[in-house]
GUZA-57646 format. One record per residue (C-alpha): residue number from 1; y, z, x. Coordinates in steps of 0.02 Angstrom, whole numbers, plus 50000, padded with zeros to 5 digits. Layout:
GUZA-57646
REC seq    c2    c3    c1
REC NUM     Y     Z     X
...
This chain:
GUZA-57646
REC seq    c2    c3    c1
REC   1 50000 50000 50000
REC   2 50177 49970 50054
REC   3 50308 50105 50071
REC   4 50340 50118 49885
REC   5 50156 50142 49851
REC   6 50147 50269 49995
REC   7 50289 50364 49915
REC   8 50203 50364 49746
REC   9 50043 50437 49820
REC  10 50136 50567 49921
REC  11 50240 50621 49773
REC  12 50090 50626 49658
REC  13 50003 50742 49779
REC  14 50156 50851 49787
REC  15 50171 50858 49599
REC  16 49991 50916 49593
REC  17 50033 51048 49723
REC  18 50189 51093 49625
REC  19 50276 51118 49789
REC  20 50167 51265 49831
REC  21 50192 51382 49976
REC  22 50183 51325 50156
REC  23 50257 51350 50331
REC  24 50282 51255 50492
REC  25 50223 51258 50668
REC  26 50186 51139 50806
REC  27 50278 51092 50961
REC  28 50232 50990 51113
REC  29 50305 50824 51163
REC  30 50267 50739 50998
REC  31 50190 50810 50842
REC  32 50197 50786 50657
REC  33 50179 50889 50499
REC  34 50196 50858 50311
REC  35 50217 50949 50144
REC  36 50290 50883 49981
REC  37 50432 50796 49891
REC  38 50510 50843 49728
REC  39 50510 50823 49542
REC  40 50664 50714 49536
REC  41 50599 50584 49655
REC  42 50426 50598 49579
REC  43 50488 50550 49408
REC  44 50451 50367 49444
REC  45 50279 50339 49522
REC  46 50328 50164 49574
REC  47 50433 50238 49713
REC  48 50597 50170 49644
REC  49 50636 50335 49563
REC  50 50804 50398 49618
REC  51 50756 50352 49793
REC  52 50940 50327 49824
REC  53 50976 50505 49772
REC  54 51064 50444 49616
REC  55 51174 50342 49731
REC  56 51254 50242 49591
REC  57 51380 50381 49560
REC  58 51380 50439 49740
REC  59 51412 50264 49806
REC  60 51565 50247 49697
REC  61 51623 50421 49747
REC  62 51603 50392 49935
REC  63 51681 50219 49929
REC  64 51836 50301 49857
REC  65 51848 50398 50020
REC  66 51885 50339 50197
REC  67 51742 50263 50296
REC  68 51655 50389 50407
REC  69 51536 50397 50556
REC  70 51400 50526 50524
REC  71 51337 50609 50684
REC  72 51156 50668 50671
REC  73 51060 50762 50806
REC  74 50872 50796 50821
REC  75 50749 50841 50957
REC  76 50624 50725 51039
REC  77 50630 50593 51174
REC  78 50703 50423 51133
REC  79 50770 50276 51233
REC  80 50955 50240 51214
REC  81 50932 50060 51159
REC  82 50803 50111 51028
REC  83 50919 50244 50959
REC  84 51055 50113 50942
REC  85 50938 49998 50846
REC  86 50880 50135 50729
REC  87 51059 50195 50703
REC  88 51111 50017 50660
REC  89 50967 49998 50535
REC  90 51012 50163 50453
REC  91 51195 50113 50446
REC  92 51153 49956 50349
REC  93 51087 50069 50212
REC  94 51218 50205 50220
REC  95 51363 50082 50223
REC  96 51313 50032 50046
REC  97 51261 50201 49980
REC  98 51378 50323 50068
REC  99 51516 50215 50145
REC 100 51474 50276 50318
REC 101 51375 50229 50472
REC 102 51253 50341 50564
REC 103 51254 50388 50747
REC 104 51084 50462 50788
REC 105 51057 50568 50944
REC 106 50888 50628 51010
REC 107 50866 50750 51155
REC 108 50703 50805 51235
REC 109 50631 50976 51203
REC 110 50668 51048 51376
REC 111 50858 51035 51358
REC 112 50882 51015 51169
REC 113 50933 51192 51124
REC 114 51048 51207 51273
REC 115 51137 51046 51227
REC 116 51143 51091 51043
REC 117 51216 51263 51075
REC 118 51347 51190 51191
REC 119 51400 51069 51055
REC 120 51408 51204 50922
REC 121 51502 51328 51030
REC 122 51628 51197 51087
REC 123 51657 51132 50910
REC 124 51610 50954 50957
REC 125 51595 50828 50816
REC 126 51425 50845 50733
REC 127 51377 50831 50550
REC 128 51192 50870 50535
REC 129 51062 50945 50652
REC 130 50891 51026 50657
REC 131 50869 51174 50776
REC 132 50713 51241 50860
REC 133 50766 51417 50815
REC 134 50810 51531 50671
REC 135 50985 51500 50604
REC 136 51039 51681 50589
REC 137 51141 51675 50749
REC 138 51229 51517 50692
REC 139 51277 51602 50529
REC 140 51340 51757 50619
REC 141 51440 51652 50741
REC 142 51516 51548 50601
REC 143 51446 51387 50675
REC 144 51362 51322 50517
REC 145 51423 51317 50338
REC 146 51343 51357 50170
REC 147 51286 51206 50070
REC 148 51228 51284 49906
REC 149 51375 51220 49804
REC 150 51346 51043 49867
REC 151 51161 51028 49825
REC 152 51160 50984 49641
REC 153 51282 50839 49659
REC 154 51248 50774 49835
REC 155 51063 50816 49857
REC 156 50989 50796 49683
REC 157 50814 50753 49742
REC 158 50803 50905 49854
REC 159 50889 51017 49727
REC 160 50772 50970 49585
REC 161 50613 50986 49687
REC 162 50625 51168 49739
REC 163 50618 51333 49647
REC 164 50708 51495 49688
REC 165 50569 51558 49802
REC 166 50580 51403 49912
REC 167 50762 51439 49951
REC 168 50731 51615 50016
REC 169 50705 51564 50199
REC 170 50866 51462 50193
REC 171 50974 51599 50117
REC 172 51084 51709 50225
REC 173 51196 51846 50155
REC 174 51175 51775 49981
REC 175 51223 51596 50028
REC 176 51110 51444 50051
REC 177 51137 51369 50224
REC 178 50978 51272 50260
REC 179 50915 51105 50196
REC 180 50726 51134 50203
REC 181 50606 51008 50275
REC 182 50468 50952 50158
REC 183 50335 51010 50277
REC 184 50198 51138 50290
REC 185 50248 51316 50251
REC 186 50101 51410 50324
REC 187 50023 51413 50495
REC 188 49879 51492 50589
REC 189 49857 51528 50773
REC 190 49740 51412 50868
REC 191 49682 51333 51030
REC 192 49673 51144 51048
REC 193 49548 51056 51163
REC 194 49493 50886 51226
REC 195 49347 50830 51118
REC 196 49270 50722 51254
REC 197 49251 50871 51369
REC 198 49184 50979 51227
REC 199 49053 50846 51187
REC 200 49008 50825 51370
REC 201 48979 51012 51395
REC 202 48901 51044 51225
REC 203 49044 51157 51169
REC 204 49031 51204 50985
REC 205 49219 51213 50960
REC 206 49206 51235 50771
REC 207 49113 51399 50789
REC 208 49199 51493 50929
REC 209 49187 51674 50877
REC 210 49309 51766 50991
REC 211 49426 51758 51139
REC 212 49281 51811 51248
REC 213 49184 51656 51193
REC 214 49337 51550 51227
REC 215 49344 51627 51401
REC 216 49166 51573 51438
REC 217 49207 51396 51380
REC 218 49357 51390 51496
REC 219 49249 51443 51642
REC 220 49130 51299 51602
REC 221 49274 51177 51599
REC 222 49346 51239 51764
REC 223 49178 51214 51850
REC 224 49145 51042 51774
REC 225 49323 50974 51787
REC 226 49420 51046 51933
REC 227 49545 50904 51914
REC 228 49616 50978 51754
REC 229 49686 51147 51705
REC 230 49582 51238 51572
REC 231 49743 51303 51492
REC 232 49921 51236 51507
REC 233 50086 51298 51439
REC 234 50203 51195 51334
REC 235 50358 51181 51444
REC 236 50341 51363 51493
REC 237 50284 51429 51324
REC 238 50105 51489 51309
REC 239 50095 51512 51121
REC 240 50178 51367 51034
REC 241 50350 51325 50972
REC 242 50394 51503 50921
REC 243 50382 51555 51102
REC 244 50320 51733 51084
REC 245 50228 51733 50918
REC 246 50055 51799 50956
REC 247 50015 51871 50785
REC 248 50162 51986 50747
REC 249 50296 51958 50616
REC 250 50466 51941 50700
REC 251 50537 52012 50538
REC 252 50700 51929 50492
REC 253 50748 51847 50657
REC 254 50670 51757 50804
REC 255 50717 51876 50943
REC 256 50542 51951 50947
REC 257 50613 52119 50996
REC 258 50594 52229 50841
REC 259 50442 52168 50743
REC 260 50302 52213 50624
REC 261 50146 52218 50731
REC 262 50042 52187 50574
REC 263 50135 52067 50459
REC 264 50035 52124 50307
REC 265 50041 52314 50327
REC 266 50129 52387 50175
REC 267 50196 52528 50282
REC 268 50315 52397 50357
REC 269 50348 52498 50514
REC 270 50465 52410 50635
REC 271 50421 52432 50820
REC 272 50463 52356 50988
REC 273 50343 52212 51016
REC 274 50325 52258 51198
REC 275 50258 52432 51159
REC 276 50120 52366 51045
REC 277 49934 52355 51079
REC 278 49944 52172 51025
REC 279 50065 52129 51165
REC 280 49975 52230 51299
REC 281 49804 52160 51256
REC 282 49869 51982 51254
REC 283 49953 52002 51424
REC 284 49799 52083 51499
REC 285 49691 51939 51440
REC 286 49812 51808 51506
REC 287 49826 51896 51674
REC 288 49637 51906 51693
REC 289 49618 51723 51648
REC 290 49756 51674 51768
REC 291 49672 51772 51909
REC 292 49514 51673 51873
REC 293 49607 51508 51888
REC 294 49592 51468 51702
REC 295 49780 51447 51675
REC 296 49889 51321 51765
REC 297 49987 51397 51910
REC 298 50170 51437 51873
REC 299 50139 51410 51687
REC 300 50298 51504 51641
REC 301 50406 51385 51745
REC 302 50313 51226 51698
REC 303 50434 51098 51626
REC 304 50305 50974 51562
REC 305 50254 50976 51379
REC 306 50072 51010 51339
REC 307 50056 50837 51262
REC 308 50116 50755 51423
REC 309 49990 50854 51524
REC 310 49848 50811 51403
REC 311 49892 50626 51405
REC 312 49895 50628 51594
REC 313 49719 50704 51604
REC 314 49783 50865 51681
REC 315 49742 50983 51538
REC 316 49591 51036 51437
REC 317 49682 51139 51308
REC 318 49830 51242 51248
REC 319 49877 51371 51118
REC 320 49979 51319 50969
REC 321 50017 51359 50787
REC 322 49916 51249 50670
REC 323 49896 51181 50494
REC 324 49788 51047 50410
REC 325 49792 50882 50502
REC 326 49844 50962 50666
REC 327 49702 50882 50764
REC 328 49747 50705 50713
REC 329 49931 50731 50748
REC 330 49896 50802 50920
REC 331 49776 50661 50960
REC 332 49919 50540 50928
REC 333 50043 50646 51026
REC 334 49918 50664 51170
REC 335 49917 50477 51201
REC 336 49755 50449 51106
REC 337 49658 50590 51190
REC 338 49552 50652 51044
REC 339 49596 50833 51013
REC 340 49499 50966 50918
REC 341 49539 51149 50882
REC 342 49480 51326 50861
REC 343 49583 51422 50734
REC 344 49594 51611 50738
REC 345 49696 51745 50651
REC 346 49761 51745 50472
REC 347 49848 51594 50394
REC 348 50024 51659 50367
REC 349 50153 51601 50241
REC 350 50336 51595 50291
REC 351 50410 51481 50160
REC 352 50451 51344 50284
REC 353 50533 51382 50450
REC 354 50603 51208 50482
REC 355 50771 51162 50406
REC 356 50927 51060 50442
REC 357 51105 51127 50445
REC 358 51284 51066 50429
REC 359 51398 51130 50568
REC 360 51564 51208 50525
REC 361 51643 51071 50631
REC 362 51575 50932 50519
REC 363 51709 50814 50459
REC 364 51617 50775 50297
REC 365 51487 50903 50239
REC 366 51466 50810 50074
REC 367 51408 50652 50161
REC 368 51299 50755 50279
REC 369 51207 50833 50131
REC 370 51195 50665 50044
REC 371 51119 50585 50199
REC 372 50990 50724 50211
REC 373 50944 50686 50030
REC 374 50922 50502 50077
REC 375 50804 50549 50218
REC 376 50714 50664 50096
REC 377 50695 50541 49953
REC 378 50713 50360 50014
REC 379 50552 50297 50098
REC 380 50643 50162 50198
REC 381 50763 50289 50272
REC 382 50622 50415 50301
REC 383 50519 50284 50391
REC 384 50664 50235 50504
REC 385 50699 50411 50565
REC 386 50515 50457 50582
REC 387 50437 50297 50648
REC 388 50579 50187 50707
REC 389 50579 49996 50704
REC 390 50429 49894 50646
REC 391 50359 49784 50783
REC 392 50441 49887 50919
REC 393 50394 50070 50894
REC 394 50253 50039 50770
REC 395 50154 49901 50685
REC 396 50075 49896 50512
REC 397 49886 49890 50531
REC 398 49843 49903 50346
REC 399 49976 49834 50229
REC 400 49880 49881 50071
REC 401 49862 50065 50117
REC 402 50024 50076 50216
REC 403 49945 50128 50380
REC 404 50032 50105 50548
REC 405 49998 50131 50733
REC 406 50081 50098 50900
REC 407 50104 49916 50953
REC 408 49970 49847 51068
REC 409 49990 49910 51245
REC 410 50102 50056 51194
REC 411 50071 50238 51158
REC 412 50166 50399 51128
REC 413 50230 50404 51307
REC 414 50291 50223 51318
REC 415 50349 50173 51144
REC 416 50528 50235 51170
REC 417 50542 50343 51013
REC 418 50443 50503 50991
REC 419 50367 50540 50821
REC 420 50418 50716 50771
REC 421 50372 50681 50591
REC 422 50358 50865 50545
REC 423 50540 50895 50590
REC 424 50617 50757 50482
REC 425 50659 50794 50300
REC 426 50507 50715 50216
REC 427 50357 50644 50306
REC 428 50258 50623 50146
REC 429 50354 50474 50080
REC 430 50333 50370 50238
REC 431 50187 50274 50310
REC 432 50021 50352 50351
REC 433 49972 50351 50534
REC 434 49809 50265 50577
REC 435 49671 50395 50567
REC 436 49767 50509 50448
REC 437 49664 50590 50312
REC 438 49729 50524 50146
REC 439 49678 50688 50065
REC 440 49792 50787 50181
REC 441 49913 50842 50045
REC 442 49769 50918 49947
REC 443 49717 51009 50105
REC 444 49893 51076 50119
REC 445 49885 51143 49942
REC 446 49723 51235 49979
REC 447 49790 51299 50146
REC 448 49951 51363 50069
REC 449 49858 51450 49929
REC 450 49742 51535 50054
REC 451 49884 51598 50164
REC 452 49948 51777 50157
REC 453 50131 51822 50134
REC 454 50207 51948 50257
REC 455 50281 52103 50179
REC 456 50451 52058 50251
REC 457 50457 51884 50171
REC 458 50636 51831 50133
REC 459 50714 51970 50238
REC 460 50855 51919 50355
REC 461 50912 52038 50490
REC 462 51100 52061 50510
REC 463 51114 52090 50697
REC 464 51302 52117 50699
REC 465 51293 52304 50733
REC 466 51172 52286 50880
REC 467 51219 52119 50955
REC 468 51263 52195 51123
REC 469 51093 52279 51131
REC 470 51005 52117 51081
REC 471 51095 52022 51219
REC 472 51046 52154 51346
REC 473 50866 52158 51286
REC 474 50852 51969 51289
REC 475 50908 51972 51471
REC 476 50767 52093 51508
REC 477 50644 51990 51407
REC 478 50681 51831 51504
REC 479 50642 51918 51668
REC 480 50467 51971 51618
REC 481 50397 51913 51452
REC 482 50366 51726 51478
REC 483 50280 51763 51643
REC 484 50178 51904 51565
REC 485 50116 51793 51423
REC 486 50075 51655 51547
REC 487 49972 51774 51652
REC 488 50087 51768 51803
REC 489 50126 51955 51811
REC 490 50012 52106 51816
REC 491 50037 52196 51649
REC 492 49986 52365 51720
REC 493 50131 52355 51841
REC 494 50255 52255 51737
REC 495 50246 52318 51558
REC 496 50303 52497 51601
REC 497 50452 52424 51695
REC 498 50487 52304 51551
REC 499 50487 52444 51422
REC 500 50592 52559 51531
REC 501 50724 52423 51549
REC 502 50711 52381 51364
REC 503 50750 52561 51318
REC 504 50897 52564 51437
REC 505 50958 52401 51356
REC 506 50951 52477 51181
REC 507 50787 52421 51101
REC 508 50776 52585 51003
REC 509 50944 52549 50921
REC 510 50882 52377 50867
REC 511 50721 52449 50796
REC 512 50815 52583 50699
REC 513 50944 52462 50629
REC 514 50813 52336 50575
REC 515 50703 52472 50498
REC 516 50851 52533 50394
REC 517 50893 52358 50334
REC 518 50712 52314 50297
REC 519 50687 52475 50198
REC 520 50841 52435 50095
REC 521 50781 52255 50067
REC 522 50606 52308 50014
REC 523 50675 52441 49896
REC 524 50792 52315 49815
REC 525 50652 52188 49793
REC 526 50510 52304 49747
REC 527 50507 52242 49568
REC 528 50503 52056 49613
């Protein structure tokens, strides 16, 4: 099926799922991840349904205003000439619908957040961006603006597809700031591996029972394949995109300082992550494995993504947060190296951690929100931002079913435009990738329904009163924690020093302040 038919199937699946719960994970050089569109766009199964976001009225409205250049920023590698071509193709559409052109910028993972934060702090022109971090700090700093009052008129497809619960992760101090990605809203911890090596060594990857069993597998791999590292980090992170999430609930922010060690414990006791058994046991395991040569040397300072290392034949596996379809996505991102996974822990619901935001410095927040709605609801626009230009960054291999792949002779590392499908507004209305499971949206529904909701769901921590302590604690964290989780430092020697310096930096103040706010939040929402 062509794009319209793809959209119809994706929307039908979402209507069946009724936009059920879900949450996002995944990192690496290139990954993907889906989730569901909305009732408004689904109203016409042919795919024509308000795919322009009701742009009849909006087109007239925006053409009554001055022409505008919309600056959009997202992470992921892309060649300059390819970005210009995609921007030009987008602009052909937005000139008609929104009386603007689009200037798309992509920046690789290693420097994305640094470049983004520089732009936001300097007030540079930018209209729409997606961060790789929680937005609380941006709200506190006044760097992004609320969009709730703009949604009904300028993002009708998004607005009509979500219910009140779906907006909770995007709400800060009573105002909606985030434009949520239609992606997975639950994740589970896991370890990804090369299938060819598993098959060669007879590794039953589907039935690994414990970390001890995983250890024995890694020893096998090291002996059989000394040319590759059994475990690699993802550009210095050992446990996925949320750098330090090893099973705790960061509880209202992403600092990973004051947390719930058990996300589902009704006692909801806030503690310092670095004083928990979970942290110590994880660091001890990583240190032991590193001493045995099972982890790449200098993993905490490694600047290569795990996907790059897999594609280059230098890695057997890596830790990451997972959801249905993860294996296929990673196989694509790993340059065709077939990837399988062992999942462990409890599938956890977070309501969707990925969202886009409009900076305070935006010259036209209305058009920014309207363009997000186009990416969310128009399959042609969605396909451009996700997949790029037909014949150059992808080719259609099955017109009837709408399936694509890389052009002959190209792969994820050479195509010039990385596919971070999970980070764009709505992967489900675009093409399927060759090898995708066409029942994936049903799998998402089942996965979301099986996930557990943390007791702190919807809570946002106001860090204003302890910002100095957070800054000081983050400085301590950076000295020790990445290296501890990568196995580079002896936990027996380092963790006492870490906690002593954390206390001097004010971790107890952060814990106390968050506990007080969380108690108040839970009391106010106890009847919901």
